[in-house]
Each structure stands twice: as C-alpha cells, then as structure tokens.
N, C-alpha and C positions, 0 to 999 in steps of 0.2 A: 210277352215276355219271359225268356228262361234265364233262370237266375245260377251262375257256375262259379261254385266256391269245395274250398278245398278246407279240410281241419288244418293243412299249415298251414294256409293264406288267414282265415282265420285267428289260428293262435297269432299269429303275427301282430294283426292288429290291435289283440286284446288284450296282448304282454307287454304295451308300453303304457295304456293306462289302469292294468285293473291288476289285483295281487295274485299271485298265481293258484291259489286254491279258486278262487273270486273264475279266473280265464277258465281254467279244467271245468266247471262245473258250466259256463256258458257256450264252452265248444262241444259238452255233452246235449247242452237243450239244444241248440242248433240242430247235432245231427240225428234228436229224436225226430224231428221234423221232416228229416227227410232232406238229403241231397238232391237238387235238383244235376242235371248232366243234360247239356243239348242232344239228343237224340234222331239222325237225319237218315231216312232210309228212303234207297234210292233202286231203280230199274233200269236197267240196259236193253235196249231190245224186245223191248215189250213191256206189258206193263200187267201190275198186283193191285189184287183186289182193296178195298179198308181193311177189312177183317183179318186177310193176311199181314197188311202191315201193322195194324194194332199188336198182332200176335210176334211179329219179329221187336218189335217195339219194347213188348213185357219180358221179351226175355233179353233181348240185351241190357236193358236196363236194369240187372239183377247185378251184372258186372262190375262195377263200381264199391261192392262190397271186397272185391279184388283188393283193387287196390284205391284207397283212398282220395288218391290224387288224380284220377282223372275227371277230364271236363268237358270230355266231346266223344263221341261211338258213329259213325259213320256205319252204315251196312248199304252193301254194292250186290244186287243182283243181278246177274248174267244170265238173261232167258233166251241166249242167242242158240243154242240147244238146250230144245224143248225136254227132249229126254235125260237129260244129265243137266240142270244148271248147278250156277256154280254163286258160293257166295261168298266175297269179303268181308270184311270187320276191321273196321280201323280206329281203334282209342287212343287218344289220343291225350296227353298227362301232363301236372306240371311237372317240371327240370325235370325232364327223360324225353326220348325221341319215342316217337309212336308206335306202338303196337299196332304189328298185322297178321293175319291170318286167314284163310280163306281152303275152300270144300266142295267138292260135285258131287251128287245125290240126286237118289230116283225122285226127288219131287223139291219145294223150296224148304219146307222146314225138316226134312231131311236131313239136306244140308246144312243152312242153320246150327240145327243143333250142332251137329260136328261141327263144326266151326266156333261155335261161342263153346264148346267143350274144352276145343285148342287153345283161344283166349283165355280160359280159364285160367290153364296150363299154367302159360306166359305170366300170368296178370300175377300168379300165387310167387313163381319160381323171382320174377324182379322184386319181389317185396322181401322175400326171405335172404335175397341178395342181400337188398338196403339194410335187413333187421341183424345180419352176422359179420357186415362190415364195419356197422355202428358202436359196436363190444368193443372191435381191434385195439381202435386208439386209445382207450381207456382203461385198461388191463392195469392192475400193478404188480407188477415180477415177485415174486417169491423170491422170500431171501434165503440163500444156500445156507444149510445151517455147518458151523466149522468144530 
C-alpha cells in the first residue's frame, strides 16, 4: 500500500481541528517520518534488471524534496536504441500540471542522471515562482513623504 500525501493537504485537514502551533508541529512530525510518493519504473522495447530498477527508484525518490506537493513519479526507459537509451521522467504534483524531462545517454544510468538533473531544475524553478508570487498580493504600499 502506498500513502500519497503532501504538507498542503495535511495542513488543510489539521487546520480545522487544531490551533496553528499544534498544526505546524503535527505536520513537521509527519514529514520527519518521510512522505511516500508512488514511484513507477517502466521499460519499453526491453527489460531491465531489478538492481537497475532499484537504483533508479532510489535516485528519483529524492525529487520530492525540491517540491513538496509531489504525488507520483513515473520513469520510462526506452531501450529501442541500445547504444543510446532514452529516459523520461514524469512528476505529478497537486494543483499543477505534470512536469516532464527526458534525455539520452551512453547507458541507462547516465541518461537517468541527466534527466533527474533537468527535473530538479524544473521543480526548483516552479517552487521559486510560487514563493515569489505569494508575496506580491500582501505587500503594503509605502507612504509617500510629503
């Protein structure tokens, strides 16, 4: 059984029943235990060993730290061209469109590393956009000196 959750959905559930301080402590306690995200690794035009699949899962399991509303990660490996395998990563998150990155490499793990790097950049950029837009509505205009 896979438990999919995010800080946002937990905060909404806890806000109704607990004061603010208790809510933030409860959320931090839950996330210290670790958030589980559904990770699926699929190969097209061939098979991969269980060891490589576990390595891939371990590498992409670090992606939710860049954007905490991540709900699922799908890794697609296309082995049609054995000399240059293609790796695609699709990250699903709450309240946003899916994120997509792909790359090819000399082997599967090289392609995975470069694809994970691209995905990290996308998630960081999206999180920065959310943070920077959050402050715009709440700025207090400065009073002009007369």
